N, C-alpha and C positions, 0 to 999 in steps of 0.2 A: 482246401480239402485234402490235397495230397500230403501236406505237412501234418495234418491231424491224423490221417490214416497211418502215416509212417510212425508217429509217436505212439499210436495205439498198438501197432505191431511190435514195436520195441518193448512196450510194457508187457504185452502178452508173452513175448519170448522170455523176458526176465522172470515173470511169475512161473512159467512152465519150467524153467531151469531150476528155480527154487523148489518147486514141488518134486522134481526128479531127484534133486540132491537129498531131499528129505526122505524120499522113498527108498533110495539106495542104502545098502548096509554101510554104516559108517558115515552116511551123509549128514550134513549139518542143516538143521532147520532154523527158521527165524526165531530169535529169542522172544519169549512171551513176557508180558508184564506180570510183575509180582503183585497179586491182589487186584481186586476190582477198582477201576477208576471211578471217581465220583461223578455222579450224573450232573447235568446242567442245572437241575432243580436244587441239588445240594450245594453246588458252587454258588448259585444265586442267593440262596438262603444265608450262606456264610458271609458273602459280600455285603448283603443287606444288614446283617447283625453287626458286623464290624463298622460299616458306615454309620449306623445309628449310634454306636458307642462313641464315635468321634463327633458326629454331627449334633447330637442333642445338647451337649454342654455348650458348643459354640453358638448354636441357634438361641439357646437360653441366655447366653451372655449378650448376644446382639439384641435380643428382645428387651433385655434389661436396660440397655442404653436409651430405648424409646419409651420406657415406662414412666408414667406420671404419678408418683407417689405410690400408694397402696390400693388405689381404686381400680387399677387395671387398665386405665386409659393410656393411649399412646400419644406422644408429642415429640416435636423436634426442638423443644426448648433447650434441652441439654446440649445439643450441637450448636445452636445459635449462641449459647452462653459462652462458648469458647472465643467468639469474636467480640464479645462485649467488653469495652475498656474497664468497666466497673470491676470485673472479675480478673483483671490482669494480674493483680498482686497475688490472688489465690492460686492461679494456675501457672505462675511464673516458675516455680520450682520444677514443674514437669518439663518445661522447655529448656531450662538450664541443665537438668539431668540428661535430657535427650542430646543436647549439644556435647556435654561431657562424654556420654557414651559413644557418640560418633567420633570424637577425637581419640578416645581409647581404641575404638575399632580401627581407625587409620594407623595408629602406632602398632597395634597388635598385628595387623596385616603386613606392615613393613617388617616386623620381626620374623614373620613366617617367610616372607619373600627373600629377605636378606640373610637370614640365619639358617632356617630349617631347609629351605629349598636347595641352597648351595651344598649344605651338609649331605643331603640325600643324593645329589648328583655326584659329588666327589666320592662318596662311599660306593656308589654303584659302579663308577668308572675305575677308581684306583684301589679301593680297599673293600672288596666284596665280602671279606670275612668279618668285617665290622658291621655288616648290615643288621645282624641279629642284635648286636649290642645297641645300636642306634634305635632299633625298633623297641627294645625293652625300655630304654630311657624315655622314649616318647609315649609309650603306653602306660607307664607306671602312674602318672597323675590321675588317670581315670579309675584306677583301683583304690585310690586313697580318698576317703570322704573329704569334701571341701572344708568342713569344719576342722578337721585334723590339719589340713594344709594351712589354714588361717593361724593356728597355734604356732606354726613355724614361721609364718610370714610376719607376725607381730613384732618380734625383735628385729627382724630385717628392716621393716618399714620404719622403725624408730630411727635407724641410720639413714634410710632413704629420705625421710622428712627433713632431717638436718642438712642433707646435701642438696636435694632437688626441691624441697618444699613439700607442702601437704596438698598439692593440687590433685584433682581427680585423675589427671592423665598418668600419674605414676602407677595407677592400677594396671596399666598395660603390661608391666613386667610380670605381675602375678597372674593376670588373666592369660597372658601369653603361654605360661606354663600349663594352665588348666586346659587351654585349647589345643595343646600339642597333639593329643590322640586324634582329635577331629580333623586337624590339618595334615597329619602324617599319612593317614590311610589313603585319601584320594591321590596324593602325589605318588605314594608307593605303588598303588594299583596302576597308575599311568606308566611308571617306570617299568613295572613287570610286563606290561602289555607290549612294550617296544624293546627291540634289541639295541640298547643304547651303545654297547661296546662296538658292535659292527658298524652302526651309523657313524659314530665318532671317528673310528679308524678309517672308514671309507672317505669321510670328508677331509681328514688329515692327510691321507694319501694323495688327494687332489690339490693339496697346497693350502687348505684353509687353516687359519689360525684358531686357537682355542676360543677366542672371543667370537669368531664367526661360527664355529661349530656350536657353541652354546646358544647364540642368538638366532641363528638361521636354521639349525637342525634340531637341537634338543628341545628348546622352549616351545616351538610350534607343535611338536608331538606331545608335549606335556601340558598343552594349553587347557585341556578340559579338566585334568586333575588339579592344576593350579587354580583355576576358576572355582572349582568345587571347594578346595581348601580355603580360599579367601572368603567365600560366601558362608561357609560353615563357621568360620572364625567370627564373622560379623554377627551371626545368629547367637553364638555363645556369648559374645560381649553384651548384646542387647538383653539377653536373658539372665545375666549373672547378677545375683543379689547378695549372696552370703559374704563374698569377699568385700564388697563395698560397705555392707552393713557393719561387719566386725572391724573393718579398718577405718570406719568413720569417713567415708567418701560419699559424695552425692552423685548418683548415676540415675539412669532412667528408671530402673526398678525401685530403688530406694525413694525416689521422688513420687512414684505412683503410690507407694505405701503411705507416704506423708499426706498426699492430697486425698487419698481415700478416706481419711479420717474426717475430712470436712465435706467432700463431695464425691461419693462413691460412683455416681453416674459418669463423671468425667474420667475417673480412673478406669472404668470399664470401657469407655470409648477409646482411650489410648491403648488399652490391652487388646481390643479388637484390631486396631490399626497395626500393632506390633505383630499379631498373628497373621494378618494379611500380608505384611511385609515379609515375614518368614516364609509364607507359602509362595510368594512371588520369587523369592530367592531360590527355593527348591525347583520351581518351574524353569528358572533361568539356568540352573545347574544342568537340568536335563536337555536344554536347548543349545546353550552356548558350547561351541566346540564340535557339535555334531555335523558331520559333513553330509551335504545333500547328495544323495545317490541319484544317478541319472536313470531315467526309465528306459525300457527297451525301445520305445518310440523315439526318444531323443537321441539314443545311441545309433539308431538306424539312420 
């Protein structure tokens, strides 16, 4: 009770001081909000409308996977058909495309971790004036339509096919360029949130090598940004269709278009699974790297 009454007294003193300052000539009053704030009803209506815009197509797609022909009945036959050996040859392109996309995702993530991440760290520590140049180079691919990029990739991939073959994994070089804007921003935000120069200089003054500074000091602080960059890169790889289609490579998206011509229900099932996978990645981005804060009871 004494703590509560003390807090109330402090609040009363602060409010009285603010009122006195506002009443005095030249006193400063508390700044007011510009314009009326939306009511709870308005906010709820906006959230409901936005939720319906996103939810209705997804629910319709999910309901389509259970539909039995055009009579409106619901069935699980489309899901059980995936495990039927008779349909293995029909659905095999989807699984082959999924494996190819996962391989491309692994290579693209490796490019992000081994090329983009060191470039951003070195630029932040040694060459801060080049940060704008690196940002411009990484953001440019999102400003150019993918169809235009394909026109430039076609002659390049004629040489790539001669050197490395025409495997689907070679798309990692092109998709790595397309995914640069999505991978650059999370890492850049994590670098901006920490004072990398001070931390590295403090660790170096204590005798740590550059490897120790990078592995024990910098990377743990950049963990959340790196995780977000990797997951967003995987999402871009699984959703990329234009590059694979124009460069004649079989990936998850091109295989879905191929199977859709014979069985649209199975294509819808895999589309729902891809959407759920992307949603889980977004949830993990928000969870991984977040430090658990101790409650007042635990600290006491």
